C-alpha positions in Angstrom: 96.4 76.1 90.3 96.7 79.5 88.7 100.1 81.0 88.3 101.3 84.4 89.5 100.6 86.1 86.2 96.9 85.2 86.4 96.7 86.6 90.0 98.4 89.8 88.9 96.1 90.1 85.9 93.0 89.8 88.2 94.4 92.2 90.7 95.2 94.8 88.0 91.8 94.4 86.4 90.0 94.7 89.8 92.0 97.9 90.6 91.3 99.5 87.3 87.6 98.7 87.4 87.3 99.8 91.0 88.9 103.2 90.2 86.6 103.7 87.2 83.5 102.8 89.3 84.4 105.1 92.2 85.2 108.1 90.0 81.8 108.0 88.4 79.8 108.0 91.6 77.9 111.1 92.5 79.0 112.8 95.8 75.4 112.3 97.2 75.8 108.6 96.9 79.3 108.5 98.4 78.4 107.7 102.0 76.0 104.8 101.2 78.6 103.5 98.8 81.3 103.6 101.5 79.1 101.5 103.8 78.7 98.9 101.1 82.4 98.9 100.2 83.3 98.4 103.9 81.4 95.1 103.8 83.2 94.1 100.6 86.5 95.1 102.0 85.9 92.9 105.0 85.6 90.0 102.7 88.9 91.0 101.1 90.5 91.1 104.6 89.4 87.5 105.2 90.7 86.3 101.8 94.0 88.1 102.4 94.4 86.6 105.8 93.8 83.2 104.3 96.4 83.9 101.5 99.0 85.2 104.0 98.5 82.2 106.3 98.7 79.5 103.6 102.5 79.9 103.5 102.8 78.3 100.0 105.6 80.6 99.0 107.4 83.6 100.5 106.0 85.9 97.8 102.4 84.8 98.5 102.9 85.4 102.2 104.4 88.9 101.5 101.6 89.8 99.1 99.0 88.4 101.5 100.3 90.5 104.3 100.3 93.6 102.1 96.8 92.8 101.1 95.7 92.5 104.8 97.3 95.9 105.5 95.7 97.6 102.5 92.2 96.1 103.0 92.3 96.8 106.8 93.2 100.4 106.1 90.3 100.7 103.7 87.9 99.3 106.2 89.1 101.5 109.1 89.2 104.6 106.9 85.8 103.8 105.5 84.2 103.5 108.9 85.8 106.7 110.0 84.5 108.6 107.0 81.1 107.1 107.3 80.9 108.0 111.0 82.0 111.6 110.3 79.4 112.0 107.5 76.6 110.6 109.7 77.6 113.0 112.5 76.9 115.9 110.1 73.2 114.8 109.9 72.6 114.8 113.7 70.8 117.8 115.2 73.1 120.1 117.2 72.1 121.4 120.6 71.2 125.1 120.7 73.8 127.4 122.3 72.8 129.3 125.4 
């Protein structure tokens, strides 16, 4: 079973790589990328729920709960942004 330092290392590495990848994406590709990251974040929500529900230690439960909140916020915000961007491409009715 990995210790807390291994988990923190993986978390920090994932956060750093995620930021680097997102900052290098062209604005034209942002909406398709958001749709894809929503699917990935949904997997993160499931893993975080599993971690929070395991109740191995108090720290793992707290970190799991924080992870559920963060990943859920990411999914909800991503869907809101994607929906807003897709509405921009719909034809508007002519004013009379």
